[in-house]
mmCIF file of the C-alpha atoms, coordinates in Angstrom:
data_MODEL
# 
_entry.id   MODEL 
# 
loop_
_atom_site.group_PDB 
_atom_site.id 
_atom_site.type_symbol 
_atom_site.label_atom_id 
_atom_site.label_alt_id 
_atom_site.label_comp_id 
_atom_site.label_asym_id 
_atom_site.label_entity_id 
_atom_site.label_seq_id 
_atom_site.pdbx_PDB_ins_code 
_atom_site.Cartn_x 
_atom_site.Cartn_y 
_atom_site.Cartn_z 
_atom_site.occupancy 
_atom_site.B_iso_or_equiv 
_atom_site.pdbx_formal_charge 
_atom_site.auth_seq_id 
_atom_site.auth_comp_id 
_atom_site.auth_asym_id 
_atom_site.auth_atom_id 
_atom_site.pdbx_PDB_model_num 
ATOM 1   C CA . MET A 1 1   ? -17.378 -6.508  -9.516  1.00 0.00 ? 1   MET A CA 1 
ATOM 2   C CA . ILE A 1 2   ? -14.012 -6.163  -7.804  1.00 0.00 ? 2   ILE A CA 1 
ATOM 3   C CA . THR A 1 3   ? -11.372 -6.793  -10.448 1.00 0.00 ? 3   THR A CA 1 
ATOM 4   C CA . GLY A 1 4   ? -8.261  -6.609  -8.285  1.00 0.00 ? 4   GLY A CA 1 
ATOM 5   C CA . LEU A 1 5   ? -6.304  -4.880  -5.556  1.00 0.00 ? 5   LEU A CA 1 
ATOM 6   C CA . ASP A 1 6   ? -5.562  -1.431  -6.956  1.00 0.00 ? 6   ASP A CA 1 
ATOM 7   C CA . HIS A 1 7   ? -3.263  -0.115  -4.227  1.00 0.00 ? 7   HIS A CA 1 
ATOM 8   C CA . VAL A 1 8   ? -2.404  -0.009  -0.545  1.00 0.00 ? 8   VAL A CA 1 
ATOM 9   C CA . VAL A 1 9   ? -1.826  3.195   1.419   1.00 0.00 ? 9   VAL A CA 1 
ATOM 10  C CA . VAL A 1 10  ? 0.982   3.748   3.931   1.00 0.00 ? 10  VAL A CA 1 
ATOM 11  C CA . LEU A 1 11  ? 0.819   6.856   6.108   1.00 0.00 ? 11  LEU A CA 1 
ATOM 12  C CA . THR A 1 12  ? 4.018   8.657   7.050   1.00 0.00 ? 12  THR A CA 1 
ATOM 13  C CA . GLY A 1 13  ? 5.003   11.902  8.718   1.00 0.00 ? 13  GLY A CA 1 
ATOM 14  C CA . ASP A 1 14  ? 7.875   12.578  6.304   1.00 0.00 ? 14  ASP A CA 1 
ATOM 15  C CA . ILE A 1 15  ? 7.147   12.002  2.619   1.00 0.00 ? 15  ILE A CA 1 
ATOM 16  C CA . SER A 1 16  ? 10.753  12.576  1.501   1.00 0.00 ? 16  SER A CA 1 
ATOM 17  C CA . ALA A 1 17  ? 12.243  10.080  3.968   1.00 0.00 ? 17  ALA A CA 1 
ATOM 18  C CA . ALA A 1 18  ? 9.514   7.524   3.257   1.00 0.00 ? 18  ALA A CA 1 
ATOM 19  C CA . SER A 1 19  ? 9.959   7.832   -0.507  1.00 0.00 ? 19  SER A CA 1 
ATOM 20  C CA . ALA A 1 20  ? 13.717  7.346   -0.180  1.00 0.00 ? 20  ALA A CA 1 
ATOM 21  C CA . ALA A 1 21  ? 13.213  4.331   2.097   1.00 0.00 ? 21  ALA A CA 1 
ATOM 22  C CA . TYR A 1 22  ? 10.846  2.575   -0.303  1.00 0.00 ? 22  TYR A CA 1 
ATOM 23  C CA . GLN A 1 23  ? 12.962  3.413   -3.315  1.00 0.00 ? 23  GLN A CA 1 
ATOM 24  C CA . ASN A 1 24  ? 15.792  1.687   -1.465  1.00 0.00 ? 24  ASN A CA 1 
ATOM 25  C CA . LEU A 1 25  ? 13.614  -1.285  -0.511  1.00 0.00 ? 25  LEU A CA 1 
ATOM 26  C CA . PHE A 1 26  ? 12.060  -1.777  -3.937  1.00 0.00 ? 26  PHE A CA 1 
ATOM 27  C CA . ALA A 1 27  ? 15.083  -0.746  -6.044  1.00 0.00 ? 27  ALA A CA 1 
ATOM 28  C CA . ARG A 1 28  ? 12.506  1.023   -8.164  1.00 0.00 ? 28  ARG A CA 1 
ATOM 29  C CA . ALA A 1 29  ? 11.854  4.712   -8.706  1.00 0.00 ? 29  ALA A CA 1 
ATOM 30  C CA . PRO A 1 30  ? 8.609   6.497   -7.812  1.00 0.00 ? 30  PRO A CA 1 
ATOM 31  C CA . ALA A 1 31  ? 6.120   6.276   -10.655 1.00 0.00 ? 31  ALA A CA 1 
ATOM 32  C CA . TRP A 1 32  ? 3.888   9.216   -9.684  1.00 0.00 ? 32  TRP A CA 1 
ATOM 33  C CA . GLN A 1 33  ? 4.090   12.162  -7.272  1.00 0.00 ? 33  GLN A CA 1 
ATOM 34  C CA . TYR A 1 34  ? 1.515   14.828  -6.514  1.00 0.00 ? 34  TYR A CA 1 
ATOM 35  C CA . SER A 1 35  ? 0.191   17.099  -3.785  1.00 0.00 ? 35  SER A CA 1 
ATOM 36  C CA . GLY A 1 36  ? -3.238  18.445  -2.944  1.00 0.00 ? 36  GLY A CA 1 
ATOM 37  C CA . ASP A 1 37  ? -6.236  18.098  -0.659  1.00 0.00 ? 37  ASP A CA 1 
ATOM 38  C CA . GLY A 1 38  ? -4.025  18.390  2.417   1.00 0.00 ? 38  GLY A CA 1 
ATOM 39  C CA . ALA A 1 39  ? -1.562  15.641  1.496   1.00 0.00 ? 39  ALA A CA 1 
ATOM 40  C CA . ASP A 1 40  ? 1.661   14.844  -0.350  1.00 0.00 ? 40  ASP A CA 1 
ATOM 41  C CA . ARG A 1 41  ? 1.624   11.512  -2.185  1.00 0.00 ? 41  ARG A CA 1 
ATOM 42  C CA . VAL A 1 42  ? 4.253   9.296   -3.791  1.00 0.00 ? 42  VAL A CA 1 
ATOM 43  C CA . LEU A 1 43  ? 3.285   6.138   -5.689  1.00 0.00 ? 43  LEU A CA 1 
ATOM 44  C CA . PHE A 1 44  ? 5.378   3.082   -6.514  1.00 0.00 ? 44  PHE A CA 1 
ATOM 45  C CA . THR A 1 45  ? 3.697   0.882   -9.114  1.00 0.00 ? 45  THR A CA 1 
ATOM 46  C CA . LEU A 1 46  ? 4.958   -2.695  -9.358  1.00 0.00 ? 46  LEU A CA 1 
ATOM 47  C CA . ASP A 1 47  ? 3.916   -5.461  -11.722 1.00 0.00 ? 47  ASP A CA 1 
ATOM 48  C CA . ASN A 1 48  ? 0.550   -6.137  -10.081 1.00 0.00 ? 48  ASN A CA 1 
ATOM 49  C CA . THR A 1 49  ? -0.320  -3.287  -7.707  1.00 0.00 ? 49  THR A CA 1 
ATOM 50  C CA . THR A 1 50  ? 0.702   0.098   -6.311  1.00 0.00 ? 50  THR A CA 1 
ATOM 51  C CA . LEU A 1 51  ? 1.973   1.291   -2.944  1.00 0.00 ? 51  LEU A CA 1 
ATOM 52  C CA . GLU A 1 52  ? 0.931   4.862   -2.145  1.00 0.00 ? 52  GLU A CA 1 
ATOM 53  C CA . LEU A 1 53  ? 2.792   6.853   0.498   1.00 0.00 ? 53  LEU A CA 1 
ATOM 54  C CA . VAL A 1 54  ? 0.738   9.657   2.036   1.00 0.00 ? 54  VAL A CA 1 
ATOM 55  C CA . ALA A 1 55  ? 1.858   12.451  4.386   1.00 0.00 ? 55  ALA A CA 1 
ATOM 56  C CA . PRO A 1 56  ? -0.130  15.432  5.695   1.00 0.00 ? 56  PRO A CA 1 
ATOM 57  C CA . SER A 1 57  ? 0.650   18.749  4.010   1.00 0.00 ? 57  SER A CA 1 
ATOM 58  C CA . GLY A 1 58  ? -0.749  22.154  4.880   1.00 0.00 ? 58  GLY A CA 1 
ATOM 59  C CA . GLU A 1 59  ? -4.095  22.867  6.442   1.00 0.00 ? 59  GLU A CA 1 
ATOM 60  C CA . GLY A 1 60  ? -7.488  21.442  5.641   1.00 0.00 ? 60  GLY A CA 1 
ATOM 61  C CA . ALA A 1 61  ? -9.799  18.686  6.790   1.00 0.00 ? 61  ALA A CA 1 
ATOM 62  C CA . ASN A 1 62  ? -8.006  15.861  4.965   1.00 0.00 ? 62  ASN A CA 1 
ATOM 63  C CA . GLY A 1 63  ? -4.601  16.868  6.321   1.00 0.00 ? 63  GLY A CA 1 
ATOM 64  C CA . GLY A 1 64  ? -6.113  17.044  9.790   1.00 0.00 ? 64  GLY A CA 1 
ATOM 65  C CA . ARG A 1 65  ? -7.555  13.536  9.480   1.00 0.00 ? 65  ARG A CA 1 
ATOM 66  C CA . ILE A 1 66  ? -4.195  12.149  8.385   1.00 0.00 ? 66  ILE A CA 1 
ATOM 67  C CA . ARG A 1 67  ? -2.463  13.815  11.330  1.00 0.00 ? 67  ARG A CA 1 
ATOM 68  C CA . SER A 1 68  ? -5.057  12.375  13.697  1.00 0.00 ? 68  SER A CA 1 
ATOM 69  C CA . VAL A 1 69  ? -4.441  8.844   12.417  1.00 0.00 ? 69  VAL A CA 1 
ATOM 70  C CA . LEU A 1 70  ? -0.678  9.300   12.688  1.00 0.00 ? 70  LEU A CA 1 
ATOM 71  C CA . GLU A 1 71  ? -1.037  10.577  16.258  1.00 0.00 ? 71  GLU A CA 1 
ATOM 72  C CA . ALA A 1 72  ? -3.273  7.653   17.226  1.00 0.00 ? 72  ALA A CA 1 
ATOM 73  C CA . GLN A 1 73  ? -1.525  4.799   15.383  1.00 0.00 ? 73  GLN A CA 1 
ATOM 74  C CA . GLY A 1 74  ? 1.831   6.048   14.142  1.00 0.00 ? 74  GLY A CA 1 
ATOM 75  C CA . GLU A 1 75  ? 3.206   5.372   10.680  1.00 0.00 ? 75  GLU A CA 1 
ATOM 76  C CA . GLY A 1 76  ? 2.074   2.228   8.915   1.00 0.00 ? 76  GLY A CA 1 
ATOM 77  C CA . LEU A 1 77  ? -0.391  0.503   6.640   1.00 0.00 ? 77  LEU A CA 1 
ATOM 78  C CA . ALA A 1 78  ? -3.580  2.555   6.699   1.00 0.00 ? 78  ALA A CA 1 
ATOM 79  C CA . SER A 1 79  ? -5.980  1.398   3.985   1.00 0.00 ? 79  SER A CA 1 
ATOM 80  C CA . ILE A 1 80  ? -6.515  -0.748  0.926   1.00 0.00 ? 80  ILE A CA 1 
ATOM 81  C CA . CYS A 1 81  ? -8.228  0.144   -2.329  1.00 0.00 ? 81  CYS A CA 1 
ATOM 82  C CA . PHE A 1 82  ? -9.937  -2.300  -4.672  1.00 0.00 ? 82  PHE A CA 1 
ATOM 83  C CA . ARG A 1 83  ? -10.405 -1.706  -8.372  1.00 0.00 ? 83  ARG A CA 1 
ATOM 84  C CA . THR A 1 84  ? -13.760 -2.061  -10.100 1.00 0.00 ? 84  THR A CA 1 
ATOM 85  C CA . GLY A 1 85  ? -14.906 -1.718  -13.692 1.00 0.00 ? 85  GLY A CA 1 
ATOM 86  C CA . ASP A 1 86  ? -18.190 -0.023  -12.727 1.00 0.00 ? 86  ASP A CA 1 
ATOM 87  C CA . ILE A 1 87  ? -18.039 2.313   -9.739  1.00 0.00 ? 87  ILE A CA 1 
ATOM 88  C CA . ALA A 1 88  ? -21.758 3.134   -9.847  1.00 0.00 ? 88  ALA A CA 1 
ATOM 89  C CA . ARG A 1 89  ? -22.695 -0.534  -9.645  1.00 0.00 ? 89  ARG A CA 1 
ATOM 90  C CA . MET A 1 90  ? -20.091 -1.041  -6.910  1.00 0.00 ? 90  MET A CA 1 
ATOM 91  C CA . HIS A 1 91  ? -21.595 1.840   -4.951  1.00 0.00 ? 91  HIS A CA 1 
ATOM 92  C CA . ARG A 1 92  ? -25.068 0.326   -5.165  1.00 0.00 ? 92  ARG A CA 1 
ATOM 93  C CA . ARG A 1 93  ? -23.749 -3.009  -3.936  1.00 0.00 ? 93  ARG A CA 1 
ATOM 94  C CA . LEU A 1 94  ? -21.915 -1.428  -1.007  1.00 0.00 ? 94  LEU A CA 1 
ATOM 95  C CA . ASP A 1 95  ? -25.128 0.363   -0.105  1.00 0.00 ? 95  ASP A CA 1 
ATOM 96  C CA . ARG A 1 96  ? -27.115 -2.891  -0.207  1.00 0.00 ? 96  ARG A CA 1 
ATOM 97  C CA . LEU A 1 97  ? -24.518 -4.474  2.067   1.00 0.00 ? 97  LEU A CA 1 
ATOM 98  C CA . THR A 1 98  ? -25.083 -1.594  4.552   1.00 0.00 ? 98  THR A CA 1 
ATOM 99  C CA . LEU A 1 99  ? -21.454 -0.458  4.220   1.00 0.00 ? 99  LEU A CA 1 
ATOM 100 C CA . LYS A 1 100 ? -22.599 3.175   3.945   1.00 0.00 ? 100 LYS A CA 1 
ATOM 101 C CA . PRO A 1 101 ? -20.464 4.251   0.969   1.00 0.00 ? 101 PRO A CA 1 
ATOM 102 C CA . GLU A 1 102 ? -19.534 7.893   0.494   1.00 0.00 ? 102 GLU A CA 1 
ATOM 103 C CA . PRO A 1 103 ? -20.847 9.653   -2.619  1.00 0.00 ? 103 PRO A CA 1 
ATOM 104 C CA . ILE A 1 104 ? -18.777 8.863   -5.713  1.00 0.00 ? 104 ILE A CA 1 
ATOM 105 C CA . ALA A 1 105 ? -16.060 11.473  -6.221  1.00 0.00 ? 105 ALA A CA 1 
ATOM 106 C CA . GLU A 1 106 ? -14.240 12.293  -9.459  1.00 0.00 ? 106 GLU A CA 1 
ATOM 107 C CA . VAL A 1 107 ? -10.520 12.874  -8.915  1.00 0.00 ? 107 VAL A CA 1 
ATOM 108 C CA . GLU A 1 108 ? -7.673  14.021  -11.148 1.00 0.00 ? 108 GLU A CA 1 
ATOM 109 C CA . SER A 1 109 ? -3.977  14.292  -10.355 1.00 0.00 ? 109 SER A CA 1 
ATOM 110 C CA . ARG A 1 110 ? -0.976  15.663  -12.247 1.00 0.00 ? 110 ARG A CA 1 
ATOM 111 C CA . ASP A 1 111 ? 2.411   14.014  -11.844 1.00 0.00 ? 111 ASP A CA 1 
ATOM 112 C CA . ALA A 1 112 ? 4.898   16.519  -10.428 1.00 0.00 ? 112 ALA A CA 1 
ATOM 113 C CA . ILE A 1 113 ? 7.734   15.215  -12.626 1.00 0.00 ? 113 ILE A CA 1 
ATOM 114 C CA . SER A 1 114 ? 6.225   14.414  -16.030 1.00 0.00 ? 114 SER A CA 1 
ATOM 115 C CA . GLY A 1 115 ? 3.167   16.655  -15.950 1.00 0.00 ? 115 GLY A CA 1 
ATOM 116 C CA . ALA A 1 116 ? 0.988   13.739  -17.102 1.00 0.00 ? 116 ALA A CA 1 
ATOM 117 C CA . THR A 1 117 ? -2.517  13.417  -15.664 1.00 0.00 ? 117 THR A CA 1 
ATOM 118 C CA . LEU A 1 118 ? -4.614  10.545  -14.370 1.00 0.00 ? 118 LEU A CA 1 
ATOM 119 C CA . ALA A 1 119 ? -8.313  10.596  -13.526 1.00 0.00 ? 119 ALA A CA 1 
ATOM 120 C CA . TRP A 1 120 ? -10.499 8.182   -11.606 1.00 0.00 ? 120 TRP A CA 1 
ATOM 121 C CA . LYS A 1 121 ? -13.772 7.824   -9.723  1.00 0.00 ? 121 LYS A CA 1 
ATOM 122 C CA . ARG A 1 122 ? -13.790 6.567   -6.160  1.00 0.00 ? 122 ARG A CA 1 
ATOM 123 C CA . THR A 1 123 ? -15.868 5.822   -3.100  1.00 0.00 ? 123 THR A CA 1 
ATOM 124 C CA . ARG A 1 124 ? -15.126 4.437   0.341   1.00 0.00 ? 124 ARG A CA 1 
ATOM 125 C CA . ALA A 1 125 ? -17.035 2.291   2.803   1.00 0.00 ? 125 ALA A CA 1 
ATOM 126 C CA . ALA A 1 126 ? -17.774 3.674   6.255   1.00 0.00 ? 126 ALA A CA 1 
ATOM 127 C CA . THR A 1 127 ? -14.963 2.596   8.573   1.00 0.00 ? 127 THR A CA 1 
ATOM 128 C CA . GLU A 1 128 ? -17.373 1.780   11.388  1.00 0.00 ? 128 GLU A CA 1 
ATOM 129 C CA . ALA A 1 129 ? -19.086 -0.709  9.044   1.00 0.00 ? 129 ALA A CA 1 
ATOM 130 C CA . THR A 1 130 ? -15.830 -2.499  8.092   1.00 0.00 ? 130 THR A CA 1 
ATOM 131 C CA . ARG A 1 131 ? -14.522 -3.273  11.599  1.00 0.00 ? 131 ARG A CA 1 
ATOM 132 C CA . GLY A 1 132 ? -12.061 -0.381  11.453  1.00 0.00 ? 132 GLY A CA 1 
ATOM 133 C CA . VAL A 1 133 ? -10.340 -1.408  8.205   1.00 0.00 ? 133 VAL A CA 1 
ATOM 134 C CA . ARG A 1 134 ? -10.403 1.476   5.723   1.00 0.00 ? 134 ARG A CA 1 
ATOM 135 C CA . LEU A 1 135 ? -11.652 0.231   2.346   1.00 0.00 ? 135 LEU A CA 1 
ATOM 136 C CA . PHE A 1 136 ? -11.702 2.302   -0.846  1.00 0.00 ? 136 PHE A CA 1 
ATOM 137 C CA . PHE A 1 137 ? -12.978 1.408   -4.315  1.00 0.00 ? 137 PHE A CA 1 
ATOM 138 C CA . LEU A 1 138 ? -12.084 3.094   -7.602  1.00 0.00 ? 138 LEU A CA 1 
ATOM 139 C CA . GLU A 1 139 ? -12.657 2.959   -11.324 1.00 0.00 ? 139 GLU A CA 1 
ATOM 140 C CA . ARG A 1 140 ? -10.016 4.253   -13.736 1.00 0.00 ? 140 ARG A CA 1 
ATOM 141 C CA . ASP A 1 141 ? -9.736  3.993   -17.481 1.00 0.00 ? 141 ASP A CA 1 
ATOM 142 C CA . LYS A 1 142 ? -5.984  3.638   -17.937 1.00 0.00 ? 142 LYS A CA 1 
ATOM 143 C CA . GLU A 1 143 ? -3.025  2.073   -16.190 1.00 0.00 ? 143 GLU A CA 1 
ATOM 144 C CA . ARG A 1 144 ? -0.522  3.953   -14.072 1.00 0.00 ? 144 ARG A CA 1 
ATOM 145 C CA . PRO A 1 145 ? 3.090   4.020   -15.306 1.00 0.00 ? 145 PRO A CA 1 
ATOM 146 C CA . LEU A 1 146 ? 5.339   1.353   -13.805 1.00 0.00 ? 146 LEU A CA 1 
ATOM 147 C CA . SER A 1 147 ? 8.165   2.223   -11.437 1.00 0.00 ? 147 SER A CA 1 
ATOM 148 C CA . ALA A 1 148 ? 11.472  1.898   -13.255 1.00 0.00 ? 148 ALA A CA 1 
ATOM 149 C CA . ARG A 1 149 ? 13.987  -0.574  -11.808 1.00 0.00 ? 149 ARG A CA 1 
ATOM 150 C CA . THR A 1 150 ? 17.113  1.102   -10.428 1.00 0.00 ? 150 THR A CA 1 
ATOM 151 C CA . ALA A 1 151 ? 19.233  -1.891  -9.360  1.00 0.00 ? 151 ALA A CA 1 
ATOM 152 C CA . GLU A 1 152 ? 19.498  -5.672  -9.426  1.00 0.00 ? 152 GLU A CA 1 
ATOM 153 C CA . GLY A 1 153 ? 17.428  -7.633  -6.925  1.00 0.00 ? 153 GLY A CA 1 
ATOM 154 C CA . SER A 1 154 ? 14.401  -5.342  -7.186  1.00 0.00 ? 154 SER A CA 1 
ATOM 155 C CA . ILE A 1 155 ? 10.948  -6.103  -5.808  1.00 0.00 ? 155 ILE A CA 1 
ATOM 156 C CA . THR A 1 156 ? 8.733   -7.371  -8.621  1.00 0.00 ? 156 THR A CA 1 
ATOM 157 C CA . ALA A 1 157 ? 5.187   -7.486  -7.216  1.00 0.00 ? 157 ALA A CA 1 
ATOM 158 C CA . MET A 1 158 ? 3.018   -7.808  -4.153  1.00 0.00 ? 158 MET A CA 1 
ATOM 159 C CA . ASP A 1 159 ? 2.541   -11.384 -2.963  1.00 0.00 ? 159 ASP A CA 1 
ATOM 160 C CA . HIS A 1 160 ? -0.149  -10.747 -0.342  1.00 0.00 ? 160 HIS A CA 1 
ATOM 161 C CA . ILE A 1 161 ? -1.359  -8.571  2.503   1.00 0.00 ? 161 ILE A CA 1 
ATOM 162 C CA . VAL A 1 162 ? -0.201  -10.505 5.527   1.00 0.00 ? 162 VAL A CA 1 
ATOM 163 C CA . GLU A 1 163 ? -3.372  -10.460 7.593   1.00 0.00 ? 163 GLU A CA 1 
ATOM 164 C CA . VAL A 1 164 ? -6.185  -8.478  9.151   1.00 0.00 ? 164 VAL A CA 1 
ATOM 165 C CA . THR A 1 165 ? -6.037  -8.846  12.921  1.00 0.00 ? 165 THR A CA 1 
ATOM 166 C CA . HIS A 1 166 ? -7.222  -7.781  16.311  1.00 0.00 ? 166 HIS A CA 1 
ATOM 167 C CA . ARG A 1 167 ? -5.435  -8.518  19.549  1.00 0.00 ? 167 ARG A CA 1 
ATOM 168 C CA . PRO A 1 168 ? -7.231  -11.024 21.791  1.00 0.00 ? 168 PRO A CA 1 
ATOM 169 C CA . GLY A 1 169 ? -7.879  -10.212 25.427  1.00 0.00 ? 169 GLY A CA 1 
ATOM 170 C CA . LYS A 1 170 ? -10.465 -8.797  27.776  1.00 0.00 ? 170 LYS A CA 1 
ATOM 171 C CA . GLU A 1 171 ? -9.239  -5.223  27.357  1.00 0.00 ? 171 GLU A CA 1 
ATOM 172 C CA . THR A 1 172 ? -9.299  -5.343  23.563  1.00 0.00 ? 172 THR A CA 1 
ATOM 173 C CA . ASP A 1 173 ? -12.089 -3.936  21.419  1.00 0.00 ? 173 ASP A CA 1 
ATOM 174 C CA . THR A 1 174 ? -12.789 -7.008  19.291  1.00 0.00 ? 174 THR A CA 1 
ATOM 175 C CA . SER A 1 175 ? -15.099 -5.015  17.023  1.00 0.00 ? 175 SER A CA 1 
ATOM 176 C CA . GLN A 1 176 ? -12.033 -3.369  15.470  1.00 0.00 ? 176 GLN A CA 1 
ATOM 177 C CA . ASP A 1 177 ? -9.508  -5.036  13.166  1.00 0.00 ? 177 ASP A CA 1 
ATOM 178 C CA . ARG A 1 178 ? -6.240  -3.675  11.822  1.00 0.00 ? 178 ARG A CA 1 
ATOM 179 C CA . LEU A 1 179 ? -4.175  -4.275  8.709   1.00 0.00 ? 179 LEU A CA 1 
ATOM 180 C CA . ARG A 1 180 ? -0.990  -5.992  9.801   1.00 0.00 ? 180 ARG A CA 1 
ATOM 181 C CA . GLY A 1 181 ? 1.658   -6.056  7.070   1.00 0.00 ? 181 GLY A CA 1 
ATOM 182 C CA . LEU A 1 182 ? 2.741   -6.739  3.506   1.00 0.00 ? 182 LEU A CA 1 
ATOM 183 C CA . CYS A 1 183 ? 4.567   -9.479  1.652   1.00 0.00 ? 183 CYS A CA 1 
ATOM 184 C CA . TRP A 1 184 ? 6.458   -8.575  -1.521  1.00 0.00 ? 184 TRP A CA 1 
ATOM 185 C CA . ARG A 1 185 ? 7.687   -10.932 -4.231  1.00 0.00 ? 185 ARG A CA 1 
ATOM 186 C CA . VAL A 1 186 ? 11.271  -11.095 -5.536  1.00 0.00 ? 186 VAL A CA 1 
ATOM 187 C CA . ALA A 1 187 ? 12.845  -13.099 -8.349  1.00 0.00 ? 187 ALA A CA 1 
ATOM 188 C CA . ASP A 1 188 ? 16.223  -13.698 -6.662  1.00 0.00 ? 188 ASP A CA 1 
ATOM 189 C CA . ILE A 1 189 ? 16.067  -13.442 -2.881  1.00 0.00 ? 189 ILE A CA 1 
ATOM 190 C CA . ASP A 1 190 ? 19.816  -13.868 -2.437  1.00 0.00 ? 190 ASP A CA 1 
ATOM 191 C CA . ALA A 1 191 ? 20.485  -10.863 -4.690  1.00 0.00 ? 191 ALA A CA 1 
ATOM 192 C CA . THR A 1 192 ? 17.844  -8.842  -2.864  1.00 0.00 ? 192 THR A CA 1 
ATOM 193 C CA . HIS A 1 193 ? 19.274  -9.807  0.538   1.00 0.00 ? 193 HIS A CA 1 
ATOM 194 C CA . ALA A 1 194 ? 22.787  -8.789  -0.517  1.00 0.00 ? 194 ALA A CA 1 
ATOM 195 C CA . ARG A 1 195 ? 21.575  -5.473  -1.936  1.00 0.00 ? 195 ARG A CA 1 
ATOM 196 C CA . LEU A 1 196 ? 19.576  -4.503  1.155   1.00 0.00 ? 196 LEU A CA 1 
ATOM 197 C CA . ALA A 1 197 ? 22.246  -5.607  3.626   1.00 0.00 ? 197 ALA A CA 1 
ATOM 198 C CA . GLU A 1 198 ? 24.851  -3.574  1.761   1.00 0.00 ? 198 GLU A CA 1 
ATOM 199 C CA . ALA A 1 199 ? 22.526  -0.540  1.909   1.00 0.00 ? 199 ALA A CA 1 
ATOM 200 C CA . GLY A 1 200 ? 22.295  -0.853  5.698   1.00 0.00 ? 200 GLY A CA 1 
ATOM 201 C CA . VAL A 1 201 ? 18.730  -2.161  5.875   1.00 0.00 ? 201 VAL A CA 1 
ATOM 202 C CA . ASP A 1 202 ? 18.093  -4.461  8.854   1.00 0.00 ? 202 ASP A CA 1 
ATOM 203 C CA . VAL A 1 203 ? 17.114  -7.798  7.294   1.00 0.00 ? 203 VAL A CA 1 
ATOM 204 C CA . SER A 1 204 ? 16.888  -11.358 8.577   1.00 0.00 ? 204 SER A CA 1 
ATOM 205 C CA . GLU A 1 205 ? 18.745  -14.269 7.064   1.00 0.00 ? 205 GLU A CA 1 
ATOM 206 C CA . VAL A 1 206 ? 17.034  -16.002 4.157   1.00 0.00 ? 206 VAL A CA 1 
ATOM 207 C CA . ARG A 1 207 ? 15.030  -19.002 5.359   1.00 0.00 ? 207 ARG A CA 1 
ATOM 208 C CA . THR A 1 208 ? 12.680  -21.664 4.018   1.00 0.00 ? 208 THR A CA 1 
ATOM 209 C CA . GLY A 1 209 ? 9.110   -20.407 3.747   1.00 0.00 ? 209 GLY A CA 1 
ATOM 210 C CA . ARG A 1 210 ? 5.998   -22.147 5.050   1.00 0.00 ? 210 ARG A CA 1 
ATOM 211 C CA . LYS A 1 211 ? 4.737   -22.685 1.513   1.00 0.00 ? 211 LYS A CA 1 
ATOM 212 C CA . PRO A 1 212 ? 6.654   -25.545 -0.109  1.00 0.00 ? 212 PRO A CA 1 
ATOM 213 C CA . GLY A 1 213 ? 9.412   -24.395 -2.432  1.00 0.00 ? 213 GLY A CA 1 
ATOM 214 C CA . THR A 1 214 ? 9.479   -20.777 -1.222  1.00 0.00 ? 214 THR A CA 1 
ATOM 215 C CA . ARG A 1 215 ? 12.288  -18.833 0.459   1.00 0.00 ? 215 ARG A CA 1 
ATOM 216 C CA . VAL A 1 216 ? 11.620  -15.776 2.609   1.00 0.00 ? 216 VAL A CA 1 
ATOM 217 C CA . MET A 1 217 ? 13.286  -12.998 4.588   1.00 0.00 ? 217 MET A CA 1 
ATOM 218 C CA . THR A 1 218 ? 12.042  -10.324 6.982   1.00 0.00 ? 218 THR A CA 1 
ATOM 219 C CA . VAL A 1 219 ? 12.749  -6.619  6.532   1.00 0.00 ? 219 VAL A CA 1 
ATOM 220 C CA . ARG A 1 220 ? 13.052  -4.941  9.938   1.00 0.00 ? 220 ARG A CA 1 
ATOM 221 C CA . SER A 1 221 ? 13.740  -1.317  8.970   1.00 0.00 ? 221 SER A CA 1 
ATOM 222 C CA . GLY A 1 222 ? 12.993  1.188   6.243   1.00 0.00 ? 222 GLY A CA 1 
ATOM 223 C CA . THR A 1 223 ? 9.312   0.312   5.832   1.00 0.00 ? 223 THR A CA 1 
ATOM 224 C CA . CYS A 1 224 ? 7.537   3.164   7.679   1.00 0.00 ? 224 CYS A CA 1 
ATOM 225 C CA . GLY A 1 225 ? 6.481   0.780   10.419  1.00 0.00 ? 225 GLY A CA 1 
ATOM 226 C CA . VAL A 1 226 ? 4.908   -1.801  8.091   1.00 0.00 ? 226 VAL A CA 1 
ATOM 227 C CA . PRO A 1 227 ? 5.810   -5.415  9.025   1.00 0.00 ? 227 PRO A CA 1 
ATOM 228 C CA . THR A 1 228 ? 7.370   -6.624  5.786   1.00 0.00 ? 228 THR A CA 1 
ATOM 229 C CA . LEU A 1 229 ? 8.207   -10.033 4.371   1.00 0.00 ? 229 LEU A CA 1 
ATOM 230 C CA . LEU A 1 230 ? 9.935   -10.785 1.057   1.00 0.00 ? 230 LEU A CA 1 
ATOM 231 C CA . VAL A 1 231 ? 9.325   -14.086 -0.706  1.00 0.00 ? 231 VAL A CA 1 
ATOM 232 C CA . GLN A 1 232 ? 10.879  -15.873 -3.655  1.00 0.00 ? 232 GLN A CA 1 
ATOM 233 C CA . PRO A 1 233 ? 8.138   -18.086 -5.122  1.00 0.00 ? 233 PRO A CA 1 
ATOM 234 C CA . SER A 1 234 ? 8.736   -21.735 -5.814  1.00 0.00 ? 234 SER A CA 1 
ATOM 235 C CA . ALA A 1 235 ? 10.129  -22.631 -9.234  1.00 0.00 ? 235 ALA A CA 1 
ATOM 236 C CA . GLY A 1 236 ? 7.499   -22.521 -11.929 1.00 0.00 ? 236 GLY A CA 1 
ATOM 237 C CA . LYS A 1 237 ? 5.148   -20.292 -9.943  1.00 0.00 ? 237 LYS A CA 1 
ATOM 238 C CA . PRO A 1 238 ? 4.265   -16.769 -11.175 1.00 0.00 ? 238 PRO A CA 1 
# 
């Protein structure tokens, strides 16, 4: 029923600064921008998924919720959204699994630059039923436009979400997990390292990855607080 990872959401207090930072990191332009329902949003769509930057804007319940999360946790990775081909069936399954899904909502957005529109249907599981990890599910009938490459050494795709964690210890609420970070894929890690270092981004040296044949580097700035790893897959791997 889940057909893939549709997008991940990163919360930020400054949508303009965050958009510039990720355009610099990805060497790709925003693919979609829109405002409404108490938030400003900028989307970067790569070869296999989308990163959505969200910042509170104006008054309203949704903007207030975003501000509350930012006050409690700061900027960072906030939620993940899975794609499904049948949102009604997905909703019934979530209900059977006692994940208390919200009613299905129909949403439409208009890109601020092109004026094009996208529509989708979505629901979300109750956060208290998913150990604190915010999970959304959506059905859409057409693909988002891809983010155009703006320089050599661009990010090509997401490799994986690093992990879902909770901190061990007596004082920790072990009923709550948290999304930890993201790993992005590159075709030429040396070119990407040179590009980011020249742009003033704090990056580690390139090193051998844990997975045989891979090379990796850590990005220490310009990610809105998201721990970020870049990986060049082994030869012959997609």
